[in-house]
N, C-alpha and C positions, 0 to 999 in steps of 0.2 A: 504493501500499497503507499502511496506516493505520503512524502511530509504532510500535501497539503492537505490530505483528507486523515492524514493520523492522528486523532486524538491525543491531548497532552496524559500524562500520569492524574489522576485526582489526586485531588489537595488532601496534607498528609500534614501533622503536625511535625516540622522539623527548625531547626535553629535558626536555618537561612531558608526565606521562602524563594521558590525558583519560577520562572516561566519561561517559553521558549521567546515573550516576545522580547524581556531582561534578558537571556542568553544574545541575542542577534544583535540587539542593541550594546551591548557590552563589546561584543565583532568587532560592530563597523567600528565602534570608538575606539578599537588597537588597530583596525586597519587603516582609519584615517591618520593617527600618528605613526605608522611604523612601517604599513605598507602588510602587501597578503601575507608578509613571511610571519608575522606579529600575531596571525591568527592560526589557531590549534584549537583540540578543544581541551587540550590541558592547558593552554594560556588563557582561555579562555573561561575556564576553572579556576585556575588562581585568583584571576584577575576579582571574581567573584566570589570568593574566597568561600571553593565549594570542593568537593572531590571530583575529580574530574568523569566517574563510573555516574553520577549523577545527572551528568548532561546525556547520558545516551539514552534515560529514557524520553526525552525532551527532540533529539538528535542522534540517527543512526549512526555519520560520518562527517566529516568535513567537507564533504561535497554538499550532503542536507545543509550545511548551514552556509556557504557559499552562495548556494539559493535563495534560503530567506534573505539573504543578506542582500542581494540585488532586488528581488521581489521588495522590499523593505525602503531601499531607495525609490524603485518604481513608484512606491508611495506620492510621493513628490512630485513626475511627472505627468501630468493632465494635459493634453492637447485641449487649445480650445478654439473657436470660431466657426463663424457662419459658414463658411466656404472652405473647399476640401483642402485649398492649396495653402489657406490661414490655419489650418488645423495641421496639416505635412508642417508649417513652417515652425509652427508653438511648438509640436511635439522634438522637431530636431534639436531649437535653441533650449528647451526644456531638459534635453537627452545631456546637450552639450555644458550645460549649467550643472548638471548632477555631477556629471563626471568631471569637471574643475572643484566640485566641492569633497567629491570624492574619488582621487585620484585613481584607487585603486578598480573604481568599475570599471577603467577603459582595458585594464586588464580582463575583462569575463563580458563585455560586449561579444557577444557575434558565437558565442560555445553555444551550448548546447541550449535548445527552447527555448524561450522564458514561459513557462505555466502558472506559474503564482497567480495569487486573485490581483493581487494590483498589478502584476505585469498584462494580464487580459482583461481587466477594465481599463487598459491605456489603447489594449489593440481594438477593443472594442468600438471605444470612439473614433480612433483612424480606419477604423473597415468603414462605420455607419455613416461618415463623412463621405465615401467612396460613394455611396448607393447609387448615383446616377451613373456609375463607370459599366463596362460590361465585366459580370462576376470574375469571368477568368482573368480580369488585368488588374484585380484588386491588387493579388499578392505580390504580382510583379512593380505593382505600383510603392507598394508601402516599401517591399525588400528594397530598392531602386535608393529610398532614400533612407533607408538606415543602412544602409553598404555604406554612402557618400558618409554621415554622419558617424559610424566608426573609424572609417578611414581618415578623416579629419581629424576626430578628438582623440585617436592615438597619436596622429602627430604629433597636436598639441601638447600631450601628454610626454611623449619623448620627449619632445625639444625642452618642458617646463626642468625634465629630470634631467636631464643631459647641461644645463644650465645650474641646479646645483651641483651637479659632481664636477662641473671645472671651475664653475665658480665667474664665470662668463655671459654676460648676460649676450642679446643677438646684435645689440649695436657691437659690443666687444668684439665678438665674436667673425662678423661682417670685418672689421677692419684691422685685427690679425691675419684673415686670408687675402686680403683686399692685392698688397703689393701681387700674389702668387697668380690672382685671376688674370692681373694688368699685363702680367709678362706671360700667360698660357694664351690670352685674348690678343695680345700682339703675335701671336706669331699666323692668326688669320684662318689657325684649323677649325674656329667655333664661331662663326659669323653670326647665326641667328643667337647662340645664347649671348657672346657678347653684346649685341641690338637690344637683346629684354633688359640683360642685367642692368646697361647703363642708361636706358633711355625709360624703361618702364617705371611706373609708380608701384612704389615699395610702400602696398596694402600692411596695417597690422592683422593683427589674428582675429579680429572680429570683422573685420571689412574684407577678410580674405574666406572665411566661413561664410554670411553671410553671401557673397557675389556666387561662390559655388553649388550655394544651395539654390540662387533661384536660377541659376545653371540648369540643372536637376529639374526641376518643377515647371521651367521653360520647356522642358523638352517631353516632360510628360502632358504639360498643355497641347503643346502641339499636336503626340502622340492622340488624341483624346477627340482634338478637335477634326482629325482622319478618320 
């Protein structure tokens, strides 16, 4: 039986009250502070000041715990809007915001199907917003937007982690590589890249994300119009 359908153990008099929600909340706090490596049933039990075996009455494995953590974050991803485009954009922006708040989420997006009640509620909103689209196109449309969001978010989080690891922000990194790129472009071997690097506007992460999302939504709209 999946964790979503399995009831919690009945309440019983113990020194430290426990619940599945409390376990998940503690795991999220540990992951927010130190990443997914900080999350295990043993470490969560230590943070809750209980024996690890107590947790197994609520959660059977670390995989279940990760699923519950992702679903708990999905409670804050609630797409809104009066048109399918607004709803898809809202979902994309909310997912990105959640991953910025909980960096570990980027490592778990796009893996196993998210079948928890909170994720299904968000999925229901997305699918309902696409009610005027042919049923065969609904899931590919949702998948296309989610694929873009997952890729963009993972790149942003990877850049954040690299910045922390090197102590160099994007401007410092670009400045350090500038002389190398100038020498390389001066060879004339990469004219297209040289033009873009020198002449194109350098957008920040927010504008880059939203412009890319517009490209995806424009493509969906053009397909629907056909």
